[in-house]
C-alpha positions as CSV (number, residue, x, y, z in Angstrom):
1,M,6.1,-3.6,9.9
2,L,9.1,-3.4,7.6
3,R,9.1,-0.7,4.9
4,I,11.6,-0.7,2.1
5,G,12.2,2.2,-0.4
6,L,13.7,1.4,-3.8
7,L,15.4,4.2,-5.7
8,T,17.5,3.9,-8.9
9,S,19.6,7.0,-9.7
10,G,22.3,8.4,-11.9
11,G,21.4,6.7,-15.2
12,D,20.5,3.3,-16.4
13,C,22.9,0.4,-15.9
14,Q,22.6,-3.3,-16.4
15,A,20.6,-5.5,-14.0
16,L,18.8,-2.8,-12.1
17,N,15.5,-4.5,-12.6
18,A,17.0,-7.9,-11.7
19,T,18.6,-6.4,-8.5
20,M,15.3,-4.8,-7.4
21,R,13.5,-8.1,-8.1
22,G,16.1,-10.0,-6.1
23,I,15.8,-7.7,-3.1
24,V,12.0,-7.8,-3.1
25,K,11.9,-11.6,-3.5
26,T,14.4,-12.2,-0.7
27,V,12.7,-9.8,1.7
28,L,9.2,-11.1,1.1
29,R,10.4,-14.7,1.3
30,N,12.4,-14.3,4.6
31,S,10.7,-11.6,6.6
32,K,8.8,-12.6,9.7
33,E,6.8,-9.4,9.6
34,K,4.6,-7.6,7.1
35,V,6.5,-5.8,4.4
36,E,5.6,-2.7,2.4
37,I,7.7,-1.9,-0.7
38,Y,7.8,1.7,-2.1
39,G,9.4,2.7,-5.4
40,F,10.6,6.3,-5.8
41,E,10.1,7.3,-9.4
42,D,12.9,9.0,-11.5
43,G,15.6,8.7,-8.9
44,Y,16.2,11.4,-6.3
45,Q,13.6,13.6,-8.0
46,G,10.9,11.1,-6.7
47,L,12.3,11.3,-3.2
48,I,12.5,15.1,-3.3
49,Y,9.1,15.8,-4.8
50,G,7.2,12.9,-3.2
51,R,6.7,10.8,-6.4
52,Y,6.5,7.3,-5.1
53,R,4.2,4.4,-5.3
54,K,3.5,1.4,-3.1
55,M,4.5,-1.7,-5.0
56,S,3.6,-5.4,-4.8
57,W,5.2,-8.6,-6.0
58,A,3.2,-8.3,-9.3
59,D,5.2,-5.1,-10.1
60,F,8.4,-7.2,-10.2
61,S,7.0,-10.1,-12.3
62,G,8.4,-10.3,-15.8
63,I,10.9,-7.5,-15.5
64,L,14.1,-9.5,-15.9
65,I,13.9,-9.1,-19.7
66,K,13.1,-5.4,-19.7
67,G,15.9,-2.9,-20.1
68,G,16.5,0.1,-18.0
69,T,14.7,0.4,-14.7
70,I,10.9,0.2,-14.1
71,L,11.3,3.1,-11.7
72,G,13.2,5.4,-14.0
73,T,16.3,7.5,-13.2
74,S,17.4,11.1,-13.2
75,R,20.6,13.0,-12.7
76,T,20.0,15.3,-9.8
77,P,23.0,17.4,-8.9
78,F,23.7,16.6,-5.2
79,K,25.7,19.8,-4.7
80,L,22.6,21.8,-5.3
81,L,20.3,19.8,-3.0
82,D,21.0,22.1,0.0
83,T,19.8,25.2,-2.0
84,P,16.0,25.6,-1.9
85,E,14.2,26.2,-5.2
86,A,11.6,28.9,-5.7
87,D,8.8,26.6,-4.6
88,G,10.5,25.9,-1.3
89,V,11.7,22.3,-2.2
């Protein structure tokens, strides 16, 4: 099984939705094995705090005309990622 994680980080930029759609479309069309797509919500915060969702082709339908990113973004300071927070994360 092939598992792919999608994460958009650092702020919105043009064509993030189109890029994600293109990746998913290409992988689903060309993979010889079963594929699972996971989207991490709000950039690296989703990765750190376990905020993700399993996605299907339907999640990427009709997103070319939407601005921003369907997953959201955040500006997480990488320099502080090695310092645990009060909750242990």
